[in-house]
N, C-alpha and C positions, 0 to 999 in steps of 0.2 A: 504494500500499499504506499502511496505517495502522500505526503503532507502538503497541503496548499492553504494559503490565506487569501481570502477574498474581501474586498472592500465594497460596501454597499452604501448607496446614497440616494436621497430623494428630497425634492422640495416642492412637489406638486401633489394634488389629490390625496390629502391626508398622509403625509410622509411616513409617520410611524406605522400606519397600517400597511403601506407599500413595502416597508422593510420586513415587517412580520410575514407578509404574503411571500416575499422573495425567499425568506429563510424557510418557510414551510415547503416551498417548491424545491429548494436545495436539498432538503431532507428526503425528498422523493427521487432524487437522481439515482440512476443505476450504479451499482458497484461503488457507492459513495456513502460515507458516514460523517455527519456533522458532529464534531468533537467539542468545540467551544464557541460561544457567541458572546461578543462583548456587550456592554450596556449600549444604549442609544445615546448618541452625542449630537447636540445641536451646535452647528458651526456656521460661520459666515461663508458665503460663496467664495470660490477660488477662481481666478482667471477673469471671468465676466462677473463683476461684483454687484451690478445693479439688478438684483433679483432677490427672491425670498431666501431666508436661511435654509440650510440643509440639515436633515436628520441623517446621521451616519452610523455605521457599525462595521465591525470586522468579524468574519466567520472563519474558524479553523476547521478544515475537513481533511479526511483521508479518502483516497480514491484510487482505483485501478484504471480510471480513465486517463488517457494521455492529455497533455495540455490543450491541444487543439479541439479535442472532443469536449473537454470541460468548457472551453470558450464557447463552443457551439451551443451547449446546454444553457449556459448563462445567457447568451443572446436570445435564445428561445424563451427563457423566463422573462426577460425584459420585454419582448414582443407581446407575450401573453398578458403581462401587466399593463400594457398600453404605451410602451415607450415608442416614440417617433423621433428618430435622430434628425435634428434640425440645425442646431448651432453648437459648435464646440464650446464646452464649458458653460453651456446655457442651461436653463431650467429643464428638469427632467422628472418624469414619473418615477423612474428607477434606473439606477446605474449599478452594474456589477462588474468590477474589475478584478482580474487575477493579479494579485500583488506579488506573491511568491509561489513557486511550485517546486517542492523538494529542493535539490541543489541545481536545478535545471537553468540553463541560460539559453534564451531564445531571442532572436532579433530578426523578425520577418515583417512583412507588410501587414499581416493579420494580427500578430501577437508579439509583444516584447515582455520577457520575464527575466529579471524582476521588472516590475512596472517602473518606467524610467523616472517618474516624478514622485514616487511615494515618499522618499526621504524629505521632500520639501513640504509635505502636506500634513499639518497637524490633525486633520480630520481622518487620516489613516494612522498616523503614529500614535495618537492618544488611545484609540480602541485597541490597536495592536499591542501596545505596552500593557494594557489591562489583561490580556489573555496569554501573554508570553512572559518569559523571564526577562529581567533587566539585562542580564548578560547577553541574551539573544538580541535585544534591541541595540545595545552598545556595539555588538559585532556588526550589525547591519549599518549603523550610522558611520562606522569607521571604514567601511569598504567603499 
């Protein structure tokens, strides 16, 4: 089983409900177990700042899915929950990003792991710190 961390965010259509729905859908993925779920964090938008605050969380899971299959499942969950990709860093019903996937490094047009901006985003780091060890976070920040 591979360990992966996903970042979830929403700032439209009852964001807390959207995150709970996404987590429920993640729990139903094939060959996947949700191990830990962070608390929900309300944060200011990043990138495009003139929009509603976001509700964010991080989920730790184990899976035998490969990274691209996991991405496909996450994107299907986003579509099912009503996400329409309009504007980069704009408002969204749900966003699910693969932050880390085991010790895998991927840099393709479809997927980059580790997520290239996660170390700059408190809305990822705060919930990630909650569900991992401080040593783990320190090691990530130093690389």
